[in-house]
N, C-alpha and C positions, 0 to 999 in steps of 0.2 A: 455915717452911724444912724442918722435919722431914719433912713430907709430900712436898713437891716435890723434895727432894733424892734421893729414891728414883728410880734410873734407870728404873724400870718405871712410874712415875707419868706420866699425862697431865696437862699443866698447862693450866688454863683461866685466862688472864690477863684479868681483866675491868677495863675502864676507862671512865670517863665521857667522852662526846664534849664535855661542857661544861667539861672540865678540860684542862690542858696535857698532852697524851699523852707528851711527852718527859719529863715528871717523874712518870709513873704508877709508883706503887710496885709494882704487880703486874707490870709489864713489867720493871722493874729487877730484881726478885727472880727472875723467870723467866730473864732473861739470865745471871744468876750461875750457875744450876744447869743451864741449857740454852742455852749461848751461840750455838749454831747454829740453835736454834728448831725442832728436828726433832720435839719432843714437846709443843710449846706452841701452843695455839690462842688467838688474841686475840679478845676480844669487846668491841665498842664499844657502849655502852649510851647511852640518853637522846638518840638521834638526833633525836627529835621536838622537843627543846627548843632546838635550834640555830636561831638567827636566819637564817643562811644555810646550808642544807643542803650546799651545795657545799664548805663548809669541812671536811667529813669526807672528802671524796674522797682527798686525799693519804694519809690514814690507811687507809682501806678498800682503796685500791689497792695498799698495801704500800710506797709510796715513802718514807714517814717511818720506819716500824718494819719491819724485815726479820724476818718469821716464816715459816718454810717452810710451816706449816699455814694460814697466812693470818689475816686479821682479818675477822670477821663483825660486822654491825650489827644492833641490835635497838632498839626504842623502850621508853619506860616503860610499865608496865601502864596501859592506857587507864582513864580515869575514867568511862567509859560504863558503865551498869549492864547486866548480861547474863552470859551464860555464856562459857566459854573460846572457843568458836567466834566469838562476836561480837568478842571481843578480837583474834583472829586476823584476822578481816575488817577491823577498824579498822586494824591494823598493815599489812595488805596494801594497803589503799587509801592509807595514808600513804606507803608506799614506791613505789607506782605514781605518785603525785603528785610526789614529791621525789627518788626515787632510782631512777628507771625504768631507767637504764643498767645496773643490777646485775641486772635481771630477777628471777628467782626465787632468786637466790643471796644472799639477805639475809632477815632476820627470824627470828623464834622457831621457826617450823616448820623452816626450813632449818638453823638451829642444832641442833635436836633430831636431825634426820636425819643431819647431819654428825657429831655426837657419837656416835650409835649406830653409824654405819659405822666411825668411828675406834676405838671401843671393841672392836668385833668384830675388826677388823684387828690391833689391838694385842694382844688376848688370843691370837690365833693365832700372832703373832710371839713373844710372851713366855711362852707356856705352858711350854716346857721350862725356862726360867729360874725361873718361879714354883714349879715343883715343887721346886727346890733350896731355896727359902725356907721351904717348908711342913714 
C-alpha cells in the first residue's frame, strides 16, 4: 500500500486467470487507492492454463472489472527451451489459436509496449509534480 498510495504511481494489478478475479487481492488494493482506475493497468496471467479460453473474455473485455487503462493478458513462461524470442513466438501462436479476436493487443510484447508508452506519458504529465517531491 505504501507504494501504490502515491498518486504519482502507476499500478500494475496482476491476477491469475485460474483464480476468481472478483477476489483478486491486487485488484482490491488498486480499487482502494485508485477507485476510478485511471492509473491502474490490469494484467491477467496464466491464460494458457484455462480449460476454456473463452472464460477469460469477460475479464479481458472489461465487463467484470472496470479499469480505465484496461486489462491485458499474458501466458506463463513457456516450458520450451530456447531464447526469449522463442518464448514470444510460442505466446503469439497460443494467442492466435485461442484469443485471435484480440489481435495484437495481447501478450508480453504488447504489455511491454503499453507500459513503455504509459510511463512516457505519465512522466510528461507528472514531471512538474515530481520536482516538488525532490
